[in-house]
N, C-alpha and C positions, 0 to 999 in steps of 0.2 A: 242751196240757198233758196228760200221760199220766195214767193211773189211779194206783193205789197211794197212797191217802191215808194219811199216817203219823199226824199229830195235827192237831186243829182244834177250834174251839168256835164257838157262835153264841149270841145272847142272846134269850131268851124266844120271840119270834116267829121261826119258821124263815125264813131269808132266801130270796130268790127262786130262788137256785141250789140250794136244798134240801140243802145240805151241813152237817155239823157236829154237835157234841154240845152240848146246851142248858145254859146257865148262867142264873141269875136276873137278874143285874145287867149293864148295859152297862158294861164295865170301862174303867178308865184304861189308859194304855199299859203301866205296870208290871205291873198285874194281867193284862192281855191277853197280855203276853209269856209269862207263866207258864202261863195257861190254854191257850194255843195250843201249849204244849210247845216254845217257841222260845227258852227261856232257856239257850241254849248259844252258844258262840263257835266260829269257824272259825280254825284255825291252818294255817300253810303249812310243809311239810317238803320238803327236797330229795329228788329221786328218785335212788335208788341201785340199781345192778344187783346181781345175786347175787354178782358178783365184788368188790363194794364200790366200783365206779366211779360217781362222781356224773354224772348225765345233765345236760349243760348246757342252759340255756334253758327248763327246765320245773320245775314244782313240783307237789306234791300238796296239795289242800285236804282237811283232815281235820276232823271234828267233835271238839272237844276232850273232850267227856264220854265218848265210847266209841270214839274213833279210827276211826269210820266214814269210809271214803274217799268223798268227795263228787265228786271229779273231778280230772283232771290239766289244769293250766293253764300258760300261758306265764309267764315270770318278770316280765312287764310287768303281769300281772293283779293288781288291788288288791281285797281283800276288803271288802265292805260288810256289816258285822255286822247281825244281826237287830235289836239294840237301836238301831242307827243308823237303820234304816228307820222304827221307831216315833218316834224323835226328830224325823226329818224331818216326819212327819205331824203330830206335836204342834205343832211350830213353825209349820207352814203354816196349820193350821186354827184354832189358838189355843184359848182357854178354852172349854170346853163340848163339845169333840170327844169322841166315844165310839167304841168299837170293836165292830162288829157280828159280825165273824168274822175269824179268822186261822188260819194253820196251815202245815204242811209236806207236801210230796209227795215221792215217790221217795226215801224214807229221808233226807230233808233236802236233797236236791239243789235243790229249788225251794221257795220260801216266798211267802206272800202275806198282805196285810192288807186288810180292807175297813173303812174308817172312815166314820162318819156325821157329816156337817157339823152344826154347832150351829144352822144356819139352815135354815128350810123356806120354801117359796114356795107361795102359792095362785094358780094360773093357770087361768083359765076355770072356776073352781069346783072344780078338782082340787088336792089337796095333792101337791106335787112335792118330794121330798127328794133333795138331792145327796149322793153318796157319792164317796169317793176310794179307788180301787183301787191298791195298791202291790205290784208283783211283782218278785221278786229271784231270782237263781239263784246257786248256789255251785259249779256243776260246769263253768262256762265255756261253757255252751250258749246263753246269751242275755244281752241287755242288762237293765239296771234300767229298769223301766217304771212310770209312774204315769198314771192317767187319771181324769177325772171322769165319773161315771155318774149322770145324773138318773133317779130311779125314781118312777113314779106309784104312790103308796102304797097306794091302795085295792086294786089288783090286783097290785102288785109287778112292773109292766112296766117294763123299761128303756126310756128315751126318748133314744136316741143322737142323734135328730134335733135336739135342742136345741143340740148342738155339733157342728161338723164334726170329722172324725177328726184333722185337722191341729191343731186348736185344743183338743181335749179330751185329748190324750195327749202325753207326752214320754218320751224314752228317752235313756239315756246308757250307754256301755260301761264295763267294769270297768278302764279304763286312764286315764292322764292325771290331770288335776286334778279328781277326782270331787267333792270338797267345794266347790271353787270353782264348778263347774258347778251344783251344787245351790243355792248362794246365788242365782245368777242365775235359775235355773228356779223357785225358790220365789216370786220376784217375779212371774214370768210366770203361774204358777199362780194367784196371788192375783188377778191381773187377769182371768183366765179365769172365776173364780167370779163376778165382777161381770158379765162377758160373758154367762154363763149366765142370770143373773137378768133381764138386759135383753133379750137376743136370744131366749131361750127363750120368754118371754111373747109376744113379737111373732110368733114362729114358730107357736106353738100357736094364737094368735088367728087368724092367717092360715089355718091348716088348718081351724079351726072354721067359718070363713066360706066355705070352698070346698065347696059342696054336691056330692054324688055321687048319681047315679041307681043303682038296683039293677043295671041293665045295665052301667054303668061298673065297678062293683065286681066283677061276675062276669068282665068282660074283664080287669081287673087280676089277678084270681086265676088266670085262664088263663095270663096272661103270666108269672106267677111260677112256674108248674109246667108248663113246656112238655114235650111228649112227644118222645122221640127218634125218629129215622127207624127204621121197622120195629121198633117196640117189641115185647117179648114180652108174653104175656098177664099175667104177674106184674107187669111194669113198668106196664102200663095200670092194673091194680088198685091199685098203690101210689100212682100219681099221683091217681087218683080219690079214694082214701082221704084224701090230704093236702088236696085241694081241698075235700072235704066238711068236713074239720076246720076249715079256714080260714073257710069260709062260716058255720059254727056260731059261731065266735069273733066274727065281725062282726055277724051278724044276731041271735044269741040270747044273747050274754053279758049276764048281769044287770047288771054294773057299767058297761055301755055304753048301757043303755036311756035314761039321761038325756041322752045325747049324740045330737045329730041325725045323720042320714045324711050324713056329711061326711068330709073327708080325715083329720081327727084321729081319728075313730072307726076308720077303715081302718088308720091307722098303729098304733093300739093293738091292733087284732086281729092284725096282722102281728107286732108285738112279743110279744104273748102266745104266738103260735105259735112264734116263733123262740127264745124264752127258756124256754118251759115244755113244749112238746110233746115226747113221747118219740120218738126216731128209729125208723125202720122196723126196724132191728136194734139192740136195746138192748145196748150193751157196758157193762162195769163202770165205765168212766170217762166216760160221756157227760155227766154233770152237770159234771164238772171241765172238760170241753172247752167247754161252754156258758159257764162262768165265765171261762175263758181268753179267749174271743172278746170279752168285755166290754171288755178293754183296747184292742184294736185296732179295735173297732167291728164290728157284726154286718152282714154283707153283705146279708142278706135285708131287714133294716130299712132299710138305706141304699138298696137298690133300690126299695123301696116309696115311700120319700120322694122319690126322683128321679121316679118315675112321676107322683105326684100334683102335684109342682111344675110339671111340664111339661104337665099336662092342660089 
């Protein structure tokens, strides 16, 4: 996801990705649509050359309110309107769902919703709140995607480990029977909510029971930040800086002091680093990029999980 945030909002407490303009109440879908600046529709127009010749096989997606060209797509492309995205989330999560953040990027070419489940879980003494991320594009560049993202509330760490990537995310293209696919996928998503409650607890309990020595933790951190062959002096400094940052998040983080030295604590430290640490080179869209990776899973968290599973 590139930079260039156009419109967005968040409610009261700044979300883990740090984006948005604050509003006081966690809104319903209708209010969220307006607060996010997404209360507009996409219309499709034929492409015509300067000579007045219609270009076969393609159309232009335009934002109806200002005729902003969002993208050129094939004539098989079917628009999923912003209000339809909210309707999908409303129907899936049911009564009690609230919207934490939503907005558009790149002048409306991409949009997203982050919805908070009405249910929370207490697992190993921690409050875990599941969220649903729904991402859409109007420029033909990507599929419609939805993913569940459990978040450890006390520190707003994403816990992708509770669901494998294959089970936590689905995607469908802007072609074919989109609405029919949604009906089937809503049922699957509902089953995955139940999966998260059952399997997430088992996973976290397993990680809590897996004790780690300080030496093991340091070895894991070394494995996560390997040096290249013949590194430059700056590259060595960068790697050392990241390692020290990770060590501090594991050994010194106040919110992890009640957790023993185990695999769950290590996963939380890695998640904290992966979803909150500033990159070595801070670009304007780095927070948006962190947020985008939530949908597909974060490779660093996945790697850490695989390491402790095979220990």
